[in-house]
N, C-alpha and C positions, 0 to 999 in steps of 0.2 A: 264364772259371773254373766249373765247376762242382760242386757241392754234393750228395752225396747221403748223409741224415740222415735216420736210423728217431725216432719221432716212439716208438711199440710196433713191434713186431717183424712185424703187418700194415700195417704204411703205414710208406714213404719218403719224405721230398723234398726234394725236386729244387730248386736256388736255379743264378742265375744264368743262364752260358749256354755252351751246349756251341762253341771254339771249332772250329777242324779238329784244327793239329794236335796239338791236346786228347782226340779224338773215343776212341783207341782204349787211351786207358789210361781214361774214362770208361764204356767200354763191358767191359772187366777187372773196376773197381768192382760197373757193374748187376751183373754176372755172379758176383761178390765172396757178392750181395749174394740173391740171387737159391738162390744155392747149397745160403743158408745155410737156403730159407725152402720147401726144397723137399716139395713132396705139398701146401702148405695156398694159399691163398686170398691176392696180398699187388697193396694197392692204393700207385701211387705218384703220388703228387699236385705237379701240375705249378705250382699257381700262382706257386712262387715261382720260370719265369722270370725271364727279364730278358729278353732278346730269344731271336728261330725263326728259323734259315734251312734247307733242304735234309737240313743236318748233325743236330738234332733228331730230324728225321725219320727220317733210315736209324738215325740212336739207338733211338724212339719202335721203331723196330721188331723191331731188332736184339734187344734186347729181350723181345717176342713169342717172337720164336725160337730164344729160348733159355731162354723159361720152357718151353715143350710138352714136350722128352722128359727133364723134374724135376717133372714131372706138376703144375708148380705153375703156378693161374690167374691174371694178370698182369688188372689195370684198370687206367691211367688213369683219373685223375681233376683235374677242374679244368682239361680247358685254356683256356690263351690260347687269347684270342676270331679270338688273328693267324694259331697254329700251327693251328686249327682251319679252320680260311680255305685254310690253303697244304694241308690236309689231301684238302680237299673236293673245291679245282681238280686235286687229282690223285689223287681217285677212291679215295679210301681212311681216310674216316673213318671207317667201317661197322667197318673193320678197325683200329682206336685205339679206335672207342665202342663197349661191349662194355657 
């Protein structure tokens, strides 16, 4: 189970694991966060992720795609090494780290 919580209006924290069966709900939650921050800079801290998979990468890419039409600049911070390595092997680390 994944949770998204806010410390401030521009910093959100992801905690837990994104499971396949809950990916759509996670995307809806992220979209809601993005909608509330339209036109702003938004940071998502990934330090609380407990495990990573291709679903996690897909979720992060979805976030970037969903933020663009909202003029929301989305940045991911504190990416766990396993997730960074997975992104690097996939050739998308430069997309996720800005």
